[in-house]
N, C-alpha and C positions, 0 to 999 in steps of 0.2 A: 282720486282712487276709490273713494266710497261709491261713486257712481258706477265704476267698473265692476266692483264686487257685487253690488246689488243687481246690476244688469246681467252679470254672469250667473248669479243665483236664479234669476227669473228665467233666463234662457235654459239653464240646466233642468229646472223643474218642468218647463214646457216641453223640452226635448225628451224628457223621461216619459211623457205620455204616449210616445210612439210605440209601436209594437216590436220594433227591431233595435237591437243594441247598436248595430253599425250605423243606422240612420240617426240615432240619438247622438252618438259621438261625432258624426260628421257635421251635424247641426252645431254642436258646441265648438268644433274647430273652425267652422266658417264664421261663427259669431266672434270668436277670438281674433280671427284675422281682420274682421271689420273693426273691432274695438282697437286693435293695434294700429290700424291705418288711421283711425280717428285721432288717436293719441299722437301719432307721428305728425299729423297735420296741425293739431292744436297746440303743440309745443311752441314756445316763443323762439323767435329767431334772433339770437343775440349771443350773450356770453355762454349760454347753455346749449348751443347748437349741437355740440358733440354728444350730448346726452340724449338726443332725440332717438337714436337707434337703440340705446340701452333701455329707455323708457318704453318704447314700442315693443321690444322683445320681452321685457318683463310683463307688460300688459298681456301679450299673447300667451305666454306661459301660465301666468296667474289665472287668466280667464279660462284657458283650456282645462286646467286642473280643477278649478271650482265647478265649472259647468259640467264636466264629465262626471265628477264625483256625485253631484246632485242628480244628474240624469240616471246614473246607475242605481243610486239609492231609491229614487222615485220608482224606477221599474221594479226593483225588488219589493218595495212596499205594495205596489199594484199586484204583483204575482202572489204575494203572501195573502193579501185580502181576497183575491179571487179563489184561493184554495180553501179559505175559511167558509165561504158561502156554499 
């Protein structure tokens, strides 16, 4: 889960460098879908098979929230810095 959080933070900051909010958020949602797919595939197939869907959904939601929040904060900081200069 730590890898998911760190990667969502990195993608959020990188997506915040774009000029448009819609593009930033779509990058975050696409990344969250890729992360959820990776978690769904990487889960062990055994006694916890029924939890694969829950873990993938949690990864998608968690990555979307963290990435989008950091993208929006990054864009706001960039706008604030550009008005100071």
